[in-house]
C-alpha positions in Angstrom: -3.9 2.1 -4.2 -0.1 2.9 -3.9 2.7 0.7 -5.1 6.0 0.4 -3.3 8.8 -1.5 -5.2 11.1 -3.7 -3.1 14.6 -3.6 -4.6 16.3 -6.2 -2.4 17.0 -8.5 -5.4 18.8 -5.8 -7.3 21.3 -6.0 -4.5 21.2 -9.8 -4.6 22.4 -9.8 -8.2 25.0 -7.1 -7.4 26.4 -9.1 -4.3 26.7 -12.3 -6.4 29.9 -10.9 -7.8 30.8 -8.7 -5.0 31.1 -5.7 -7.2 29.0 -2.5 -7.9 26.6 -3.6 -10.7 23.7 -3.3 -10.9 23.2 -0.2 -8.9 20.6 -0.3 -6.1 20.3 3.6 -6.4 19.9 3.6 -10.2 17.2 0.9 -9.9 15.4 3.0 -7.3 15.6 6.0 -9.6 14.1 4.0 -12.6 11.2 2.7 -10.3 10.3 6.3 -9.1 10.6 7.7 -12.6 8.3 4.9 -13.8 5.7 6.0 -11.3 6.3 3.9 -8.1 5.2 5.7 -5.0 8.0 4.5 -2.9 11.0 2.2 -2.5 11.1 -0.7 0.0 14.4 -2.3 1.2 14.9 -4.9 3.7 18.1 -4.5 5.7 18.6 -8.1 7.1 20.8 -9.0 10.1 23.0 -11.0 7.8 23.1 -8.3 5.1 22.6 -10.9 2.5 21.3 -8.4 -0.1 20.6 -4.8 0.9 23.5 -3.3 3.1 23.8 -0.3 5.4 25.4 1.8 2.6 22.3 1.1 0.3 19.7 2.3 2.8 21.6 5.5 3.7 22.3 6.2 0.0 18.6 5.7 -0.8 17.8 8.2 2.0 20.3 10.8 1.0 20.3 10.6 -2.8 16.6 10.0 -3.6 13.7 12.4 -3.0 11.2 9.6 -2.6 9.4 7.6 0.1 11.7 5.0 1.7 10.2 2.1 3.6 12.7 0.1 5.7 11.9 -3.5 6.3 13.7 -4.5 9.5 13.6 -7.1 12.3 12.6 -6.1 15.9 16.3 -5.9 17.1 18.0 -3.0 18.9 20.7 -3.0 16.3 18.1 -2.3 13.6 16.3 0.1 15.9 19.5 2.1 16.2 20.0 2.2 12.5 16.4 3.4 11.8 16.7 6.1 14.3 19.8 7.3 12.6 18.4 6.9 9.1 15.0 8.2 9.8 13.3 6.6 6.8 9.8 7.6 6.0 8.3 4.2 7.1 9.6 1.1 8.9 7.9 -2.2 8.5 8.7 -4.6 11.3 9.2 -8.2 10.1 10.2 -11.5 11.7 13.5 -12.8 10.6 15.4 -16.1 10.7 18.9 -16.5 9.4 18.1 -19.9 7.5 15.1 -18.7 5.8 15.2 -17.9 2.0 12.6 -15.2 2.3 10.3 -14.0 5.0 8.2 -17.1 5.9 5.4 -15.6 7.9 4.1 -12.8 9.8 5.2 -11.3 13.1 3.7 -12.8 16.1 2.5 -9.7 17.7 -0.2 -11.5 19.8 2.3 -13.5 22.0 3.8 -10.3 23.3 2.2 -7.0 22.2 3.9 -5.2 25.1 7.3 -6.1 23.8 6.5 -4.8 20.3 4.9 -1.7 21.7 8.1 -0.8 23.7 10.2 -1.5 20.6 8.3 0.7 18.2 7.6 3.7 20.6 10.9 5.3 19.9 10.3 4.9 16.1 6.9 6.5 16.3 8.3 9.4 18.5 11.0 10.0 15.8 8.2 10.5 13.2 8.7 7.2 11.5 5.5 5.7 10.1 5.6 2.1 11.6 3.8 -1.0 10.2 3.8 -4.5 11.6 4.1 -7.3 9.0 1.4 -9.9 10.2 -0.6 -12.8 8.9 -4.3 -12.1 8.1 -5.4 -13.4 11.6 -7.8 -11.6 13.7 -5.8 -12.2 16.9 -2.7 -10.7 15.2 -4.8 -7.8 13.9 -6.2 -7.0 17.3 -2.8 -7.3 19.0 -1.3 -4.9 16.4 -3.9 -2.4 17.2 -3.0 -2.6 20.9 0.7 -1.7 20.2 -0.2 1.8 18.8 1.3 1.1 15.4 -0.7 3.1 12.9 -0.2 0.5 10.0 -0.2 -3.2 9.5 1.1 -5.0 6.4 -0.7 -8.1 5.7 1.4 -11.1 4.6 -0.1 -12.2 1.2 2.2 -15.3 0.9 -0.5 -17.8 1.7 -2.8 -16.2 -0.8 -0.2 -16.1 -3.4 0.7 -19.8 -3.1 -3.0 -20.7 -3.1 -3.8 -18.7 -6.3 -5.4 -20.9 -8.9 -5.8 -23.7 -6.4 -8.6 -25.1 -4.4 -7.9 -23.0 -1.3 -7.5 -19.7 -3.1 -10.9 -18.4 -1.9 -10.2 -19.4 1.8 -6.9 -17.5 1.8 -8.4 -14.5 0.0 -11.3 -14.3 2.5 -8.8 -14.2 5.4 -7.2 -11.2 3.7 -10.5 -9.5 3.3 -11.7 -10.2 6.9 -8.4 -9.0 8.4 -8.6 -5.8 6.3 -12.1 -5.2 7.5 -11.2 -5.7 11.2 -8.2 -3.5 10.8 -10.2 -0.7 9.3 -12.7 -1.0 12.2 -9.9 -0.7 14.7 -8.4 2.4 13.1 -5.5 0.6 11.4 -4.3 1.5 7.9 -3.5 -1.6 5.8 -0.7 -2.4 3.5 -0.1 -5.7 2.0 2.7 -7.7 0.2 4.7 -10.9 -0.3 4.5 -13.2 -3.3 2.3 -10.8 -5.4 2.7 -11.0 -9.0 1.2 -9.9 -12.3 -1.3 -12.6 -12.2 -2.7 -12.7 -8.6 -2.5 -9.0 -7.7 -5.9 -8.2 -9.4 -7.9 -10.0 -6.8 -6.1 -8.0 -4.1 -7.4 -4.8 -5.7 -11.0 -6.0 -4.8 -10.1 -5.2 -1.1 -10.9 -1.5 -1.1 -9.3 -0.5 2.3 -5.7 -1.6 1.3 -3.6 1.5 1.2 -0.3 0.2 -0.4 1.1 -2.9 -2.0 4.8 -3.7 -1.7 6.0 -5.9 -4.4 9.6 -6.8 -5.4 10.5 -10.2 -6.6 8.0 -10.4 -9.4 8.8 -7.0 -10.7 12.6 -7.6 -10.7 12.1 -10.9 -12.3 10.1 -9.4 -15.2 12.6 -6.7 -15.5 15.2 -9.1 -16.7 13.1 -9.6 -19.9 11.4 -6.3 -20.5 13.4 -3.7 -18.5 12.8 -2.3 -15.1 10.9 0.7 -16.3 8.4 -1.3 -18.2 8.1 -3.9 -15.4 7.1 -1.2 -13.0 4.8 0.5 -15.5 3.0 -2.8 -16.2 2.4 -3.4 -12.5 1.2 0.1 -11.9 -1.3 -0.4 -14.7 -2.7 -3.4 -12.9 -2.6 -1.7 -9.4 -4.5 1.3 -10.9 -7.0 -0.8 -12.8 -9.7 -0.5 -10.2 
């Protein structure tokens, strides 16, 4: 199972002072040197953390896999086609949300999503759709021609250690199984941390985990290299 490290909140800290430190590029270099399989960055419409300069610097300065998280807007499509990241994850986005609150509703309009992602796929970008672990969303994602989905693990992460943990974990397992049957590759992420990630590893057909907040938070106390290394130890445990 691969590990992509989301470095959005390195940019959050930098932007708090409107200066240059900490460096997003240096953080990405440390993550890769520590064994991460790729870097994920979410270029939001409001540019609240990652900005255009960051993603183009990551693409041009680093020799590593770059996964661009982006909303399904034509502004972002234009940027992605210029940037040509290795991968794009299409996510829902609302201005007022603190973080991504749920999965993309592909089932309500799969034709619209298909039309949006076609130029990205034609450009050689590996496209994934960030969806909730729901069979209708998985089936709709398959209809769009996207090769990947990324399952939103937020509900499972919030339920971890609580009465409904098993219910949410089962949803992830069943969604992964259906995706596998439909020929989709599966990534997963959101809210995963050093405690709840081990159960996710029980789901054998998950290709990659994208984890950010937990790793960056731990890095404040142990350093980014160690925080990444410790997560990799868990991800590679099974």
